[in-house]
C-alpha positions in Angstrom: 78.7 32.5 114.3 79.8 33.7 117.7 77.8 35.8 120.2 80.0 38.8 119.9 79.8 39.0 116.1 77.8 41.8 114.4 75.8 39.2 112.4 74.6 37.6 115.7 73.9 40.8 117.6 72.2 42.8 114.8 70.6 40.1 112.7 70.3 36.6 114.1 69.4 37.4 117.7 66.7 40.1 117.0 65.0 37.9 114.3 65.1 34.9 116.6 63.7 36.8 119.5 61.0 38.4 117.4 59.9 35.1 116.0 59.8 33.5 119.4 57.6 36.2 120.9 55.3 36.8 117.9 54.6 33.3 116.7 51.9 31.2 118.4 53.1 29.1 121.3 52.7 25.8 119.5 55.1 27.1 116.8 57.8 28.4 119.0 59.7 25.1 119.5 59.8 24.6 115.7 61.1 28.2 115.3 63.8 27.8 117.8 64.8 24.4 116.4 65.1 25.9 112.9 67.0 29.0 114.2 69.4 26.8 116.2 70.1 24.6 113.2 70.8 27.7 111.1 73.1 28.9 113.8 75.0 25.6 113.7 75.0 25.4 109.9 76.6 28.9 109.8 79.8 27.4 111.0 79.5 23.7 110.0 77.4 23.6 106.8 77.1 19.9 105.7 78.2 18.6 109.1 74.9 19.7 110.5 73.8 16.3 109.3 75.8 14.8 112.2 73.7 16.6 114.9 70.5 16.0 113.0 71.3 12.2 113.0 72.2 12.4 116.7 68.8 14.1 117.4 66.9 11.5 115.4 68.7 8.5 116.9 68.5 9.7 120.5 64.8 10.6 120.1 64.1 7.0 119.1 66.5 5.7 121.8 64.6 7.7 124.5 61.3 6.1 123.5 63.0 2.7 123.6 64.7 3.3 127.0 61.3 4.4 128.4 59.5 1.3 127.0 62.1 -1.1 128.6 62.8 0.8 131.8 61.1 -1.6 134.1 62.4 -4.7 132.2 65.4 -5.4 134.4 68.4 -6.6 132.5 66.8 -5.8 129.1 66.3 -2.2 130.1 69.9 -1.9 131.3 71.2 -3.4 128.0 69.1 -0.9 126.0 70.5 2.0 128.0 74.1 0.7 127.7 73.6 0.3 123.9 72.3 3.9 123.7 75.3 5.2 125.7 77.7 3.1 123.6 76.2 4.4 120.3 76.7 8.0 121.4 80.2 7.4 122.6 81.0 5.6 119.3 80.0 8.7 117.4 82.2 10.9 119.6 85.2 8.5 119.4 85.0 8.3 115.6 85.1 12.1 115.1 87.3 13.0 118.0 89.8 10.2 118.4 89.8 8.1 115.2 92.9 9.8 113.8 94.7 9.6 117.1 93.9 5.9 117.5 94.8 5.1 113.9 98.2 6.9 114.2 99.0 4.9 117.4 97.9 1.6 115.8 99.9 2.5 112.7 103.1 3.1 114.8 102.5 -0.2 116.6 102.0 -2.1 113.3 105.2 -0.6 111.8 107.1 -1.5 115.0 105.9 -5.1 114.7 107.0 -5.3 111.1 103.6 -4.6 109.6 102.4 -2.0 107.1 101.4 1.6 108.0 97.7 2.2 108.5 96.5 5.4 106.8 93.3 7.3 107.5 92.4 10.7 106.1 92.0 13.5 108.5 88.5 13.5 110.0 86.8 16.9 110.6 85.7 17.4 114.2 82.1 18.9 114.3 81.8 21.9 116.6 80.2 21.1 119.9 80.0 17.3 119.4 81.2 16.6 123.0 78.5 18.8 124.4 75.5 17.5 122.4 76.8 13.9 122.8 77.0 14.0 126.6 73.7 15.9 126.8 72.1 13.1 124.9 73.6 10.5 127.3 72.3 12.5 130.3 68.8 12.5 128.7 68.8 8.7 128.3 70.1 8.2 131.8 67.4 10.5 133.3 64.7 8.5 131.4 66.1 5.1 132.6 66.1 6.4 136.2 62.5 7.5 135.9 63.3 11.2 136.6 61.6 12.2 133.3 59.5 10.7 130.6 60.8 10.6 127.0 59.9 13.6 124.8 57.3 12.4 122.3 57.7 15.3 119.9 60.8 15.1 117.7 60.6 18.8 117.1 60.6 19.6 120.8 63.4 17.2 121.4 65.4 18.6 118.6 64.9 22.1 120.0 66.1 20.9 123.4 69.2 19.2 122.0 70.2 21.9 119.5 69.2 25.2 121.4 71.8 27.6 120.1 72.9 29.4 123.4 74.5 26.2 124.8 75.0 24.2 121.6 78.6 25.1 120.8 80.3 25.4 124.2 77.8 24.2 126.7 77.0 24.0 129.5 75.2 20.6 129.3 71.6 21.2 130.2 69.8 18.3 131.9 66.5 17.5 130.3 64.8 17.1 133.7 65.7 20.8 134.5 63.9 22.2 131.5 61.3 19.5 130.6 58.4 21.6 132.1 59.4 24.7 130.1 59.5 23.0 126.7 55.8 22.7 126.0 54.9 26.1 127.6 57.2 28.9 128.9 56.5 32.5 129.8 59.0 35.4 130.0 58.3 38.4 132.2 59.6 41.9 131.5 61.8 41.6 134.6 63.3 38.3 133.3 63.9 39.8 129.9 65.6 42.9 131.4 67.8 40.7 133.5 68.8 38.6 130.5 69.6 41.7 128.4 71.8 43.1 131.3 73.7 39.8 131.7 74.3 39.6 127.9 75.6 43.1 127.8 77.9 42.5 130.7 79.2 39.3 129.1 79.7 41.1 125.8 81.7 43.8 127.6 83.9 41.1 129.2 84.6 39.5 125.8 85.1 42.7 123.7 86.4 45.3 126.1 88.7 43.1 128.3 89.4 39.7 126.7 90.0 41.0 123.2 92.0 44.0 124.5 94.5 41.9 126.5 94.7 39.3 123.7 96.9 41.6 121.6 99.8 42.0 124.1 99.5 38.3 125.0 99.9 37.3 121.4 102.8 39.7 120.9 104.7 38.4 124.0 104.1 34.7 123.1 105.3 35.4 119.6 108.7 36.7 120.8 111.9 34.7 120.5 113.7 33.6 123.7 116.4 36.2 123.0 113.9 39.1 123.2 112.0 37.7 126.1 112.8 39.1 129.6 111.5 37.7 132.9 109.2 40.7 133.4 107.9 40.6 129.8 107.2 36.9 130.2 105.2 37.5 133.4 103.3 40.3 131.6 102.4 38.0 128.8 101.2 35.3 131.2 99.1 37.8 133.1 97.5 39.1 129.9 96.8 35.6 128.7 95.3 34.5 132.0 92.9 37.6 131.9 92.1 36.8 128.2 91.1 33.2 128.9 89.2 34.0 132.1 87.1 36.9 130.6 86.6 35.1 127.3 85.0 32.1 129.0 83.3 34.2 131.7 81.9 36.6 129.1 80.7 33.8 126.7 79.1 32.0 129.6 77.2 35.2 130.7 76.0 35.7 127.1 74.9 32.0 126.8 73.0 32.2 130.2 
């Protein structure tokens, strides 16, 4: 599910906003956590278990890092272990096939047997929620924040759908005070609606429009491609990339 899809704009977003404003304050974190997991599962289905496992592990690690923060070397080892565990998850899903292919080529060159590994699916947004978890553990170790004691509130922070798929990485210390209680004024809401609409316009009216000629030019053979046409394709592609990311960022903010 992407921000510019009809399902998001006319179904998911209105229902999520309605629940957030109509439910009691104590239930809002749980509502946003559930909505965010639905948003993620829409595109990843069973791989939602990966982010749920990451949430559970890092919630426990946060408590452990806080408990050992003033314990010198032990505290540093706990932090290092937490960072290594998160990086191991990222390396497995993102680089296992790459590393296996290179080790296999090396083994064959040395006279050994080829190493085979089935293609591993890369969960959407794994880089963002992994590095966000690492920043959370580091902030706790430095004493900038205290570990979040509520697993639901921590899950909401780590999976919040506007920044879950493509970032940006949100530091826990920047939003910790808003997790237990947050208030939205009419002015803030209007500013958010305005920025979302501007971002949607960038994505749909500009990025999607220039994507068609860019795809056409890049699909031409070298025989049909003139210098002027090539520069036209490059310009369209540059505008597509810029307004795609700029528009998505505006909608996420």
